[in-house]
C-alpha positions, 0 to 999 in steps of 0.5 A: 743730147748732141752727137759727139764729133767722133760719131759724126765723123764716123757717120760721114765716112760711112756715108762715103763708103760706097763705090758709086758715091766715091765715083760721083764725087770724083766726077764732080770735083772739077765742077757741076755736071748734068745728071744725064752725063753721070750714068755713062761715066759711072756705068751704073743703072740710073735707078742705082745712081739715083739712090746714091745721089739721094744719099749724097744730097741728104748728107749735104755733100752735093747739091742739085739745081734744076736748070729747065728739064736738066738737074745739075749736081755739084759739090756742096763746097770747096772742101768737098771738091778737095776731098777726093784728091786728099783721099788719093794722096793718103791712099798713095802714101799707104800703098807706097808704104806697103810696096816698100814693106813688100820689097823689104820682105822680098829682099830678106827671103832666105832661099829654099834649100 
């Protein structure tokens, strides 16, 4: 029996649920990068990075290509490259709404007597 679409979406978002994976996707949104450049940009141990890259590769969200002795990672498609900017826009809207609510709460505070 095939997996329902909502379950596949939930699994996709769970796969994204790690800070190193998010950072990798942010770095790759402008195009492919050699794996040797990623640890310094993410400030993570190479073994931890390797584990997270494997998760992204298995999910099909990133690709890896060997170029001589170098492995180059890139987004699996244009939609993947647009994923992080979309997440940033959503987060900005959510936080702006929270900021507005916080301001309303501050304005409505009754001074202590």
